[in-house]
C-alpha positions in Angstrom: 83.8 184.4 132.3 85.7 186.3 129.7 87.4 188.4 132.2 88.4 185.3 134.2 90.0 183.8 131.0 92.0 186.9 130.2 93.2 187.2 133.9 94.3 183.7 133.8 96.1 184.2 130.5 97.9 187.2 131.7 99.0 185.3 134.9 100.3 182.5 133.2 102.2 184.6 130.6 103.7 186.5 133.5 105.0 183.3 135.1 106.4 182.0 131.9 108.2 185.4 131.2 106.3 186.4 128.0 105.0 189.6 129.3 108.4 190.8 130.7 110.1 190.9 127.4 107.6 193.8 126.2 107.7 195.3 129.4 111.7 196.0 129.3 111.8 196.7 125.6 114.1 193.8 124.8 116.5 194.2 121.9 117.7 191.1 120.0 121.0 192.9 118.7 124.2 192.1 120.6 124.9 195.5 122.7 128.5 196.6 123.1 129.9 197.0 126.5 131.4 194.5 129.2 129.2 192.4 131.3 129.5 190.8 134.5 127.7 187.2 134.8 124.5 187.2 137.2 125.1 183.9 139.1 121.5 183.9 140.2 120.3 183.9 136.6 123.0 181.8 134.9 123.6 178.1 135.0 125.7 175.4 133.4 123.8 172.1 132.6 125.0 169.0 131.2 123.1 165.6 129.9 124.8 162.2 129.8 123.5 158.9 128.9 123.3 155.8 131.5 123.5 152.4 130.4 122.7 153.2 126.8 119.1 153.4 127.8 118.4 157.0 129.3 120.0 160.3 129.7 120.0 162.3 133.0 120.7 166.0 133.6 123.1 167.5 136.0 123.9 171.4 136.7 126.4 173.5 138.6 124.8 175.9 140.5 127.6 178.4 140.9 129.1 180.3 138.0 130.9 183.5 137.6 132.9 185.6 135.0 132.4 188.3 132.2 131.8 188.9 128.5 132.7 191.7 126.3 130.9 192.6 123.3 132.7 194.9 120.9 130.6 197.1 118.5 132.0 195.7 115.4 132.1 192.1 117.0 135.9 191.8 116.3 137.0 191.9 119.8 134.4 189.9 121.7 135.7 187.9 124.8 134.0 185.4 127.2 135.6 184.2 130.5 133.6 181.8 132.8 134.7 179.9 136.1 132.9 177.1 137.7 133.4 175.6 141.0 133.2 171.9 140.6 131.6 171.5 144.0 128.5 173.4 143.0 127.7 170.2 141.1 124.0 169.2 141.6 122.2 166.1 139.9 119.4 165.9 142.4 120.7 163.0 144.3 123.4 163.4 147.1 125.1 160.0 146.7 125.5 160.6 143.2 126.8 164.1 143.8 129.4 162.8 146.2 130.4 159.8 143.6 130.8 162.3 140.8 133.1 164.9 143.0 135.2 162.0 144.1 138.5 160.7 142.3 136.8 158.5 139.9 135.2 161.5 138.1 135.6 165.3 138.6 137.9 164.7 141.4 136.8 168.1 142.9 139.5 168.0 145.8 142.5 168.0 143.2 140.6 170.0 140.3 138.4 172.3 142.1 137.4 174.7 139.1 136.5 174.5 135.5 137.3 177.4 133.6 136.5 178.5 129.9 138.4 181.4 127.8 137.3 182.5 124.6 139.7 182.6 121.6 137.1 183.4 119.1 133.4 184.8 118.8 131.9 184.8 115.5 128.3 186.2 115.1 126.8 185.4 111.6 123.8 187.5 112.3 122.3 189.7 115.2 121.4 186.6 117.2 123.4 183.5 116.1 127.1 182.5 116.0 130.1 180.4 117.5 132.1 180.7 120.2 135.5 178.8 120.4 137.7 178.9 123.3 139.7 176.7 125.8 138.0 174.6 128.4 140.0 173.5 131.5 138.2 170.4 133.1 139.8 167.7 135.4 143.3 169.4 134.9 143.1 169.1 131.0 142.9 172.1 128.6 141.1 171.5 125.4 139.6 173.5 122.5 135.7 173.4 122.1 133.2 175.4 120.0 129.7 176.2 121.3 126.8 177.1 119.0 125.9 180.6 120.4 122.5 182.3 120.5 121.7 185.9 121.9 118.5 185.8 123.5 118.0 189.4 124.1 119.2 192.6 125.9 117.5 195.5 127.7 117.4 197.8 130.7 116.3 196.1 134.3 113.9 197.8 137.0 117.0 199.0 138.8 118.7 200.9 136.2 121.0 198.5 135.0 121.3 196.7 131.4 121.2 193.2 131.1 122.1 190.8 128.0 121.7 186.9 127.7 123.1 184.1 125.7 122.7 180.4 125.4 125.7 178.3 124.3 125.7 174.5 123.4 128.2 172.0 122.8 129.1 168.2 123.0 132.3 167.2 124.5 134.0 163.7 125.4 135.0 163.3 129.0 137.5 160.9 128.1 139.2 163.9 126.4 139.5 165.5 129.8 141.0 162.4 131.4 137.6 161.2 132.8 137.7 157.5 131.6 135.9 155.7 134.5 133.0 153.5 133.7 132.9 154.2 130.1 131.1 151.0 129.5 128.0 152.4 131.4 128.3 155.9 131.6 128.5 157.5 128.1 131.7 159.3 126.9 129.6 162.1 125.1 128.4 164.8 127.4 125.9 167.6 126.2 126.8 170.8 127.6 124.6 174.2 127.9 125.3 177.5 129.3 122.7 179.9 130.0 124.4 183.1 130.8 122.9 186.4 131.8 125.3 189.4 132.4 124.8 192.9 133.8 126.6 195.7 132.1 129.5 197.1 134.1 
């Protein structure tokens, strides 16, 4: 019985990713270097209110770019590009509506981009990321709270590092004003980024 419980616990830990961190000697300081974003392990997510009674999520399934970490944290840079037509809200009709001219207008504005202007780490794992977000043909400065998740070697000879960045924007700031009386203006945004050092 004890052996069965231990086996089950080990399996659950592996599925949840808890055992992997120790296996690959994850570091929690920010390693120096330039990292190419791994699109298979990175995602841009958002949450938006509906009719004042609920919040529903969406995500963009394609993401590319890079980030550079300077050893002194004085020349850090982040560059991200997201194709708008990779939007997924788990409902095809809603996806079509959101990609249309009333909202993202993906045909006219096919990409969303972010280019950093400042990265300030207050310790090894937390800081702020400021830069210019271009969405729907409008460029505005935004600031993300930034958390370094960890870094370490992968099984294929590479070296990886990952971050989570969160912010809140107003879609009206980017000219997306349709149905503000039913779909909230405020949008919570989260980027989960994993990069491979080049």
